[in-house]
N, CA, C and O atoms as CSV, one atom per row, in Angstrom:
chain,resi,resn,atom,element,x,y,z
A,1,UNK,N,N,-3.160,12.863,21.825
A,1,UNK,CA,C,-3.012,11.502,22.100
A,1,UNK,C,C,-4.644,10.853,22.481
A,1,UNK,O,O,-5.563,11.290,23.174
A,2,UNK,N,N,-4.479,9.669,21.697
A,2,UNK,CA,C,-5.948,9.184,21.860
A,2,UNK,C,C,-6.029,8.338,22.947
A,2,UNK,O,O,-5.205,7.446,23.152
A,3,UNK,N,N,-7.197,8.625,23.821
A,3,UNK,CA,C,-7.302,7.588,24.980
A,3,UNK,C,C,-8.172,6.545,24.777
A,3,UNK,O,O,-8.814,6.393,23.738
A,4,UNK,N,N,-8.223,5.676,25.928
A,4,UNK,CA,C,-8.708,4.419,25.917
A,4,UNK,C,C,-10.653,4.990,25.985
A,4,UNK,O,O,-11.249,5.589,26.880
A,5,UNK,N,N,-11.125,4.498,24.703
A,5,UNK,CA,C,-12.867,4.323,25.015
A,5,UNK,C,C,-13.188,5.488,24.137
A,5,UNK,O,O,-14.345,5.435,23.719
A,6,UNK,N,N,-12.226,6.948,23.569
A,6,UNK,CA,C,-12.014,7.550,22.568
A,6,UNK,C,C,-12.011,6.908,21.211
A,6,UNK,O,O,-11.079,6.290,20.696
A,7,UNK,N,N,-13.642,7.241,20.530
A,7,UNK,CA,C,-13.838,6.401,19.727
A,7,UNK,C,C,-13.933,7.657,18.279
A,7,UNK,O,O,-14.409,7.472,17.159
A,8,UNK,N,N,-13.437,8.617,18.723
A,8,UNK,CA,C,-13.570,9.725,17.528
A,8,UNK,C,C,-13.281,9.354,16.374
A,8,UNK,O,O,-14.152,9.240,15.511
A,9,UNK,N,N,-11.893,9.077,16.130
A,9,UNK,CA,C,-11.305,8.167,15.193
A,9,UNK,C,C,-12.004,7.716,14.443
A,9,UNK,O,O,-12.358,8.091,13.325
A,10,UNK,N,N,-12.345,6.507,15.288
A,10,UNK,CA,C,-13.121,5.460,14.571
A,10,UNK,C,C,-14.678,5.934,13.856
A,10,UNK,O,O,-15.318,5.297,13.020
A,11,UNK,N,N,-14.986,7.095,14.412
A,11,UNK,CA,C,-16.272,7.333,13.830
A,11,UNK,C,C,-15.767,8.464,12.358
A,11,UNK,O,O,-16.454,8.618,11.348
A,12,UNK,N,N,-14.880,8.899,12.535
A,12,UNK,CA,C,-14.265,9.802,11.147
A,12,UNK,C,C,-14.043,8.853,10.306
A,12,UNK,O,O,-14.446,8.875,9.143
A,13,UNK,N,N,-13.355,7.897,10.842
A,13,UNK,CA,C,-13.179,6.622,9.345
A,13,UNK,C,C,-14.389,6.138,9.000
A,13,UNK,O,O,-14.752,5.954,7.839
A,14,UNK,N,N,-15.132,5.890,10.131
A,14,UNK,CA,C,-16.530,5.255,9.267
A,14,UNK,C,C,-17.520,6.439,8.597
A,14,UNK,O,O,-18.361,6.034,7.794
A,15,UNK,N,N,-17.474,7.658,8.838
A,15,UNK,CA,C,-18.039,8.967,8.065
A,15,UNK,C,C,-17.564,8.637,6.564
A,15,UNK,O,O,-18.397,8.722,5.662
A,16,UNK,N,N,-15.920,8.171,6.212
A,16,UNK,CA,C,-15.983,8.427,4.949
A,16,UNK,C,C,-16.227,7.160,4.140
A,16,UNK,O,O,-15.721,7.162,3.018
A,17,UNK,N,N,-17.018,5.913,4.562
A,17,UNK,CA,C,-17.402,4.931,3.838
A,17,UNK,C,C,-18.826,5.415,3.191
A,17,UNK,O,O,-19.631,5.998,3.918
A,18,UNK,N,N,-19.122,5.170,1.832
A,18,UNK,CA,C,-19.910,5.298,1.352
A,18,UNK,C,C,-21.118,4.271,1.380
A,18,UNK,O,O,-21.003,3.045,1.390
A,19,UNK,N,N,-22.230,4.957,1.391
A,19,UNK,CA,C,-23.572,3.419,1.467
A,19,UNK,C,C,-23.353,2.401,0.787
A,19,UNK,O,O,-23.614,1.217,0.999
A,20,UNK,N,N,-22.808,2.966,-0.129
A,20,UNK,CA,C,-23.203,1.466,-0.928
A,20,UNK,C,C,-21.780,0.370,-0.755
A,20,UNK,O,O,-21.726,-0.700,-1.361
A,21,UNK,N,N,-20.837,0.792,0.044
A,21,UNK,CA,C,-19.255,0.134,0.639
A,21,UNK,C,C,-20.056,-0.400,1.902
A,21,UNK,O,O,-19.888,-1.557,2.286
A,22,UNK,N,N,-21.064,0.600,2.635
A,22,UNK,CA,C,-21.741,-0.233,3.665
A,22,UNK,C,C,-22.357,-1.530,3.757
A,22,UNK,O,O,-21.955,-2.429,4.495
A,23,UNK,N,N,-23.534,-1.611,2.836
A,23,UNK,CA,C,-24.155,-2.722,2.136
A,23,UNK,C,C,-23.076,-4.223,2.204
A,23,UNK,O,O,-23.337,-5.310,2.721
A,24,UNK,N,N,-21.686,-3.737,1.401
A,24,UNK,CA,C,-20.801,-4.870,1.259
A,24,UNK,C,C,-20.272,-4.500,2.385
A,24,UNK,O,O,-19.120,-4.096,2.227
A,25,UNK,N,N,-20.672,-4.469,3.544
A,25,UNK,CA,C,-19.616,-4.979,4.747
A,25,UNK,C,C,-18.568,-4.096,4.912
A,25,UNK,O,O,-17.622,-4.640,5.481
A,26,UNK,N,N,-18.326,-2.609,4.549
A,26,UNK,CA,C,-17.069,-1.854,4.412
A,26,UNK,C,C,-17.258,-1.207,5.857
A,26,UNK,O,O,-18.431,-0.849,5.955
A,27,UNK,N,N,-16.661,-0.974,6.816
A,27,UNK,CA,C,-16.662,-0.179,8.362
A,27,UNK,C,C,-16.009,0.870,8.251
A,27,UNK,O,O,-16.601,1.763,8.857
A,28,UNK,N,N,-14.817,1.330,7.649
A,28,UNK,CA,C,-13.895,2.166,7.817
A,28,UNK,C,C,-12.944,2.497,6.528
A,28,UNK,O,O,-12.410,1.649,5.813
A,29,UNK,N,N,-12.855,3.846,6.395
A,29,UNK,CA,C,-12.174,4.618,4.811
A,29,UNK,C,C,-11.149,4.963,5.469
A,29,UNK,O,O,-11.289,5.548,6.543
A,30,UNK,N,N,-10.075,4.709,5.029
A,30,UNK,CA,C,-8.681,5.099,5.085
A,30,UNK,C,C,-8.224,6.165,4.241
A,30,UNK,O,O,-8.147,7.353,4.556
A,31,UNK,N,N,-7.812,5.436,2.719
A,31,UNK,CA,C,-7.695,6.278,1.639
A,31,UNK,C,C,-9.116,6.692,1.419
A,31,UNK,O,O,-10.139,6.154,1.842
A,32,UNK,N,N,-8.923,8.145,0.397
A,32,UNK,CA,C,-9.655,8.910,-0.253
A,32,UNK,C,C,-10.098,8.150,-1.835
A,32,UNK,O,O,-9.227,7.702,-2.582
A,33,UNK,N,N,-11.239,8.113,-2.093
A,33,UNK,CA,C,-10.651,7.474,-3.747
A,33,UNK,C,C,-9.825,7.987,-4.722
A,33,UNK,O,O,-8.973,8.635,-4.115
A,34,UNK,N,N,-9.632,8.044,-5.815
A,34,UNK,CA,C,-8.518,8.606,-6.744
A,34,UNK,C,C,-9.356,8.562,-7.938
A,34,UNK,O,O,-10.209,7.693,-7.756
A,35,UNK,N,N,-9.489,9.114,-9.077
A,35,UNK,CA,C,-9.806,9.395,-10.100
A,35,UNK,C,C,-8.219,8.793,-11.178
A,35,UNK,O,O,-8.186,8.684,-12.404
A,36,UNK,N,N,-7.279,8.555,-10.350
A,36,UNK,CA,C,-5.735,8.200,-10.929
A,36,UNK,C,C,-5.839,6.569,-10.931
A,36,UNK,O,O,-4.814,5.968,-10.608
A,37,UNK,N,N,-6.822,5.924,-11.219
A,37,UNK,CA,C,-6.757,4.544,-10.437
A,37,UNK,C,C,-6.329,3.792,-11.973
A,37,UNK,O,O,-7.082,3.914,-12.938
A,38,UNK,N,N,-4.914,2.937,-12.069
A,38,UNK,CA,C,-4.535,2.711,-13.118
A,38,UNK,C,C,-4.667,0.837,-13.201
A,38,UNK,O,O,-4.293,0.223,-12.202
A,39,UNK,N,N,-5.031,0.293,-14.027
A,39,UNK,CA,C,-4.973,-1.596,-13.854
A,39,UNK,C,C,-3.333,-1.918,-13.912
A,39,UNK,O,O,-2.463,-1.068,-14.100
A,40,UNK,N,N,-3.176,-2.974,-13.760
A,40,UNK,CA,C,-1.618,-3.453,-13.491
A,40,UNK,C,C,-1.793,-4.402,-14.795
A,40,UNK,O,O,-2.381,-5.484,-14.774
A,41,UNK,N,N,-1.316,-3.943,-15.686
A,41,UNK,CA,C,-1.716,-5.330,-17.140
A,41,UNK,C,C,-0.193,-5.919,-17.076
A,41,UNK,O,O,-0.065,-7.139,-16.974
A,42,UNK,N,N,0.813,-5.194,-17.126
A,42,UNK,CA,C,2.075,-5.850,-17.169
A,42,UNK,C,C,2.966,-5.724,-15.955
A,42,UNK,O,O,2.974,-4.895,-15.045
A,43,UNK,N,N,3.666,-6.717,-16.189
A,43,UNK,CA,C,4.968,-6.903,-14.917
A,43,UNK,C,C,5.929,-5.503,-15.149
A,43,UNK,O,O,6.395,-5.006,-14.124
A,44,UNK,N,N,6.159,-5.020,-16.120
A,44,UNK,CA,C,6.738,-3.919,-16.606
A,44,UNK,C,C,6.300,-3.041,-15.606
A,44,UNK,O,O,6.957,-2.827,-14.587
A,45,UNK,N,N,4.752,-2.299,-15.961
A,45,UNK,CA,C,3.769,-1.557,-14.838
A,45,UNK,C,C,4.084,-1.872,-13.440
A,45,UNK,O,O,4.606,-0.994,-12.754
A,46,UNK,N,N,3.864,-2.854,-13.011
A,46,UNK,CA,C,3.758,-3.301,-11.766
A,46,UNK,C,C,5.262,-2.493,-11.014
A,46,UNK,O,O,5.402,-1.685,-10.095
A,47,UNK,N,N,6.317,-3.271,-12.045
A,47,UNK,CA,C,7.732,-3.079,-11.438
A,47,UNK,C,C,8.066,-1.438,-11.073
A,47,UNK,O,O,8.628,-0.989,-10.075
A,48,UNK,N,N,7.425,-0.607,-12.434
A,48,UNK,CA,C,7.515,0.806,-12.105
A,48,UNK,C,C,7.090,1.429,-10.742
A,48,UNK,O,O,7.667,2.120,-9.903
A,49,UNK,N,N,5.664,0.824,-10.887
A,49,UNK,CA,C,4.705,1.241,-9.506
A,49,UNK,C,C,5.553,0.741,-8.291
A,49,UNK,O,O,5.721,1.636,-7.463
A,50,UNK,N,N,5.994,-0.171,-8.045
A,50,UNK,CA,C,6.995,-0.850,-7.129
A,50,UNK,C,C,7.393,0.157,-6.848
A,50,UNK,O,O,6.866,0.923,-6.041
A,51,UNK,N,N,8.719,0.403,-7.659
A,51,UNK,CA,C,10.136,1.361,-7.609
A,51,UNK,C,C,9.938,2.282,-6.711
A,51,UNK,O,O,10.494,2.482,-5.631
A,52,UNK,N,N,8.483,3.220,-7.648
A,52,UNK,CA,C,8.079,4.623,-7.054
A,52,UNK,C,C,7.673,4.610,-5.618
A,52,UNK,O,O,8.017,5.455,-4.790
A,53,UNK,N,N,6.636,3.205,-5.318
A,53,UNK,CA,C,6.756,2.981,-3.983
A,53,UNK,C,C,7.661,2.984,-2.876
A,53,UNK,O,O,7.661,3.528,-1.771
A,54,UNK,N,N,8.280,2.370,-3.369
A,54,UNK,CA,C,9.817,1.996,-2.722
A,54,UNK,C,C,10.652,3.015,-2.581
A,54,UNK,O,O,11.348,3.006,-1.566
A,55,UNK,N,N,10.788,4.047,-3.463
A,55,UNK,CA,C,11.829,5.658,-3.554
A,55,UNK,C,C,11.275,6.683,-2.939
A,55,UNK,O,O,11.929,7.644,-2.534
A,56,UNK,N,N,9.684,6.529,-2.784
A,56,UNK,CA,C,9.038,7.505,-2.335
A,56,UNK,C,C,9.489,8.062,-0.894
A,56,UNK,O,O,9.906,9.209,-0.737
A,57,UNK,N,N,9.353,7.085,0.173
A,57,UNK,CA,C,9.898,7.730,1.301
A,57,UNK,C,C,11.597,8.469,1.735
A,57,UNK,O,O,12.177,9.047,2.654
A,58,UNK,N,N,11.839,7.889,0.179
A,58,UNK,CA,C,13.575,8.498,0.382
A,58,UNK,C,C,13.505,9.775,-0.314
A,58,UNK,O,O,14.496,10.330,0.159
A,59,UNK,N,N,13.168,10.313,-0.840
A,59,UNK,CA,C,13.070,11.442,-2.041
A,59,UNK,C,C,11.574,12.633,-1.269
A,59,UNK,O,O,10.597,12.450,-0.542
A,60,UNK,N,N,12.160,13.712,-1.929
A,60,UNK,CA,C,10.721,14.951,-1.442
A,60,UNK,C,C,11.486,15.193,-0.008
A,60,UNK,O,O,12.556,15.162,0.600
A,61,UNK,N,N,9.942,15.482,0.046
A,61,UNK,CA,C,10.097,16.165,1.596
A,61,UNK,C,C,9.617,14.966,2.797
A,61,UNK,O,O,9.237,15.275,3.926
A,62,UNK,N,N,9.697,13.941,2.425
A,62,UNK,CA,C,9.960,12.834,3.225
A,62,UNK,C,C,10.609,12.631,3.824
A,62,UNK,O,O,10.320,12.623,5.020
A,63,UNK,N,N,11.971,12.321,3.371
A,63,UNK,CA,C,13.370,11.625,3.507
A,63,UNK,C,C,13.075,11.169,4.808
A,63,UNK,O,O,13.232,11.836,5.830
A,64,UNK,N,N,12.506,9.645,4.725
A,64,UNK,CA,C,12.448,9.059,5.867
A,64,UNK,C,C,13.207,7.736,6.186
A,64,UNK,O,O,12.925,6.930,7.073
A,65,UNK,N,N,14.594,7.653,4.957
A,65,UNK,CA,C,15.213,6.657,4.832
A,65,UNK,C,C,16.433,6.828,3.983
A,65,UNK,O,O,16.143,7.301,2.884
A,66,UNK,N,N,17.222,6.681,4.088
A,66,UNK,CA,C,18.480,6.863,3.045
A,66,UNK,C,C,18.413,6.221,2.166
A,66,UNK,O,O,18.848,6.696,1.117
A,67,UNK,N,N,17.776,4.678,2.146
A,67,UNK,CA,C,17.807,3.967,0.821
A,67,UNK,C,C,16.828,3.312,0.864
A,67,UNK,O,O,16.782,2.751,1.959
A,68,UNK,N,N,15.455,2.914,-0.148
A,68,UNK,CA,C,14.359,1.839,0.320
A,68,UNK,C,C,14.472,1.007,1.429
A,68,UNK,O,O,13.793,1.103,2.451
A,69,UNK,N,N,15.493,0.050,1.171
A,69,UNK,CA,C,15.458,-1.077,1.989
A,69,UNK,C,C,15.985,-0.681,3.704
A,69,UNK,O,O,16.130,-1.490,4.621
A,70,UNK,N,N,16.118,0.259,3.730
A,70,UNK,CA,C,16.502,0.787,5.241
A,70,UNK,C,C,14.853,1.407,5.715
A,70,UNK,O,O,14.705,1.753,6.888
A,71,UNK,N,N,13.918,1.493,4.944
A,71,UNK,CA,C,12.457,2.062,5.490
A,71,UNK,C,C,11.951,0.708,6.080
A,71,UNK,O,O,11.933,-0.394,5.531
A,72,UNK,N,N,11.635,0.983,7.056
A,72,UNK,CA,C,11.015,-0.320,7.946
A,72,UNK,C,C,9.777,-0.544,7.314
A,72,UNK,O,O,9.522,-1.743,7.211
A,73,UNK,N,N,8.775,0.349,6.778
A,73,UNK,CA,C,7.454,-0.127,6.206
A,73,UNK,C,C,7.468,-0.170,5.036
A,73,UNK,O,O,6.442,0.088,4.407
A,74,UNK,N,N,8.974,-0.605,4.227
A,74,UNK,CA,C,9.218,-0.943,2.638
A,74,UNK,C,C,9.041,-2.511,2.376
A,74,UNK,O,O,9.566,-3.342,3.117
A,75,UNK,N,N,8.378,-2.804,1.432
A,75,UNK,CA,C,8.994,-4.200,0.945
A,75,UNK,C,C,10.303,-4.220,0.233
A,75,UNK,O,O,10.865,-5.158,-0.333
A,76,UNK,N,N,10.624,-3.113,0.370
A,76,UNK,CA,C,11.924,-3.098,-0.740
A,76,UNK,C,C,13.010,-3.834,-0.330
A,76,UNK,O,O,13.904,-4.162,-1.111
A,77,UNK,N,N,12.996,-4.171,1.058
A,77,UNK,CA,C,14.496,-5.139,1.157
A,77,UNK,C,C,13.872,-7.213,0.739
A,77,UNK,O,O,14.560,-8.175,0.398
A,78,UNK,N,N,12.677,-7.125,0.941
A,78,UNK,CA,C,12.411,-8.392,0.773
A,78,UNK,C,C,12.858,-8.143,-1.040
A,78,UNK,O,O,13.991,-8.529,-1.328
A,79,UNK,N,N,12.113,-7.606,-2.054
A,79,UNK,CA,C,12.604,-7.796,-3.470
A,79,UNK,C,C,14.192,-7.518,-3.688
A,79,UNK,O,O,14.681,-7.930,-4.739
A,80,UNK,N,N,15.038,-6.829,-2.738
A,80,UNK,CA,C,16.556,-6.315,-2.941
A,80,UNK,C,C,17.392,-7.590,-2.403
A,80,UNK,O,O,18.452,-7.920,-2.934
A,81,UNK,N,N,16.837,-8.268,-1.320
A,81,UNK,CA,C,17.742,-9.278,-0.645
A,81,UNK,C,C,17.371,-10.282,-0.023
A,81,UNK,O,O,18.003,-10.901,0.832
A,82,UNK,N,N,15.816,-10.586,-0.627
A,82,UNK,CA,C,15.164,-11.922,-0.222
A,82,UNK,C,C,14.552,-11.775,1.632
A,82,UNK,O,O,14.177,-12.687,2.370
A,83,UNK,N,N,14.661,-10.192,1.939
A,83,UNK,CA,C,14.591,-10.540,3.332
A,83,UNK,C,C,13.290,-10.108,3.720
A,83,UNK,O,O,13.020,-9.017,3.218
A,84,UNK,N,N,12.340,-10.608,4.478
A,84,UNK,CA,C,10.956,-10.779,4.959
A,84,UNK,C,C,11.211,-9.258,6.074
A,84,UNK,O,O,12.145,-8.939,6.809
A,85,UNK,N,N,9.735,-8.522,5.704
A,85,UNK,CA,C,9.656,-7.145,6.171
A,85,UNK,C,C,9.093,-7.633,7.817
A,85,UNK,O,O,8.973,-8.754,8.312
A,86,UNK,N,N,8.852,-6.401,8.316
A,86,UNK,CA,C,8.214,-7.056,9.995
A,86,UNK,C,C,6.758,-7.175,9.721
A,86,UNK,O,O,6.043,-7.184,10.723
A,87,UNK,N,N,6.127,-7.276,8.461
A,87,UNK,CA,C,4.616,-7.411,8.578
A,87,UNK,C,C,4.541,-8.652,7.223
A,87,UNK,O,O,5.486,-9.076,6.558
A,88,UNK,N,N,3.102,-9.010,7.126
A,88,UNK,CA,C,2.806,-9.957,6.038
A,88,UNK,C,C,2.943,-9.685,4.878
A,88,UNK,O,O,2.566,-8.515,4.942
A,89,UNK,N,N,3.180,-9.834,3.881
A,89,UNK,CA,C,3.456,-9.142,2.392
A,89,UNK,C,C,3.189,-10.695,1.614
A,89,UNK,O,O,3.577,-11.810,1.964
A,90,UNK,N,N,2.515,-10.349,0.639
A,90,UNK,CA,C,2.689,-11.430,-0.524
A,90,UNK,C,C,3.916,-10.628,-1.385
A,90,UNK,O,O,4.205,-9.439,-1.253
A,91,UNK,N,N,4.734,-11.874,-2.557
A,91,UNK,CA,C,4.775,-11.253,-3.461
A,91,UNK,C,C,4.332,-10.870,-4.649
A,91,UNK,O,O,3.835,-11.912,-5.076
A,92,UNK,N,N,4.173,-9.989,-5.538
A,92,UNK,CA,C,3.562,-9.932,-7.049
A,92,UNK,C,C,3.561,-10.842,-7.766
A,92,UNK,O,O,2.734,-11.087,-8.645
A,93,UNK,N,N,4.467,-11.428,-7.477
A,93,UNK,CA,C,5.043,-12.574,-8.586
A,93,UNK,C,C,3.686,-13.294,-8.831
A,93,UNK,O,O,3.057,-13.494,-9.870
A,94,UNK,N,N,3.424,-13.642,-7.443
A,94,UNK,CA,C,2.563,-15.232,-7.142
A,94,UNK,C,C,1.603,-14.532,-7.664
A,94,UNK,O,O,0.695,-15.336,-7.452
A,95,UNK,N,N,0.982,-13.459,-8.301
A,95,UNK,CA,C,-0.331,-13.374,-8.964
A,95,UNK,C,C,-0.373,-12.683,-10.414
A,95,UNK,O,O,-1.040,-11.877,-11.063
A,96,UNK,N,N,0.732,-13.485,-10.510
A,96,UNK,CA,C,0.744,-13.124,-12.110
A,96,UNK,C,C,0.789,-14.113,-13.137
A,96,UNK,O,O,1.930,-14.503,-13.386
A,97,UNK,N,N,-0.150,-14.640,-13.816
A,97,UNK,CA,C,-0.556,-15.613,-14.774
A,97,UNK,C,C,0.866,-15.397,-15.439
A,97,UNK,O,O,1.037,-14.204,-15.690
A,98,UNK,N,N,2.197,-16.393,-15.884
A,98,UNK,CA,C,3.043,-16.008,-16.973
A,98,UNK,C,C,2.794,-16.180,-17.931
A,98,UNK,O,O,3.219,-15.587,-18.922
A,99,UNK,N,N,1.703,-17.422,-17.853
A,99,UNK,CA,C,1.262,-17.641,-19.407
A,99,UNK,C,C,0.501,-17.262,-20.459
A,99,UNK,O,O,0.439,-17.748,-21.589
A,100,UNK,N,N,-0.382,-15.850,-19.720
A,100,UNK,CA,C,-0.730,-14.876,-20.816
A,100,UNK,C,C,-0.338,-13.434,-20.291
A,100,UNK,O,O,-1.013,-12.427,-20.502
A,101,UNK,N,N,0.645,-13.470,-19.699
A,101,UNK,CA,C,1.497,-12.609,-19.064
A,101,UNK,C,C,1.940,-11.634,-20.472
A,101,UNK,O,O,2.146,-12.391,-21.421
A,102,UNK,N,N,2.153,-10.051,-20.876
A,102,UNK,CA,C,2.991,-9.645,-22.198
A,102,UNK,C,C,4.376,-9.420,-21.911
A,102,UNK,O,O,5.150,-9.103,-22.814
């Protein structure tokens, strides 16, 4: 358990920030950089990734919920049943320009 005033975790997260990112004001790094970054160019591709993200906690070694909408930290219930999750999120469709989308 982390005790009040123990900055070990923050120091670890700060150590993960590159010098270039520090100049941009980034203070902490949670995720490792990945060589497998894919640009989301089509809604079909976005939906494929969203489906994977929603189902991941319910499969494999995780088994954190019986279905995607039952996992507390998922946006699945928002997309499946229009229920706002207990965290702030925006609908991916708000970011799609349908006039130029494929």
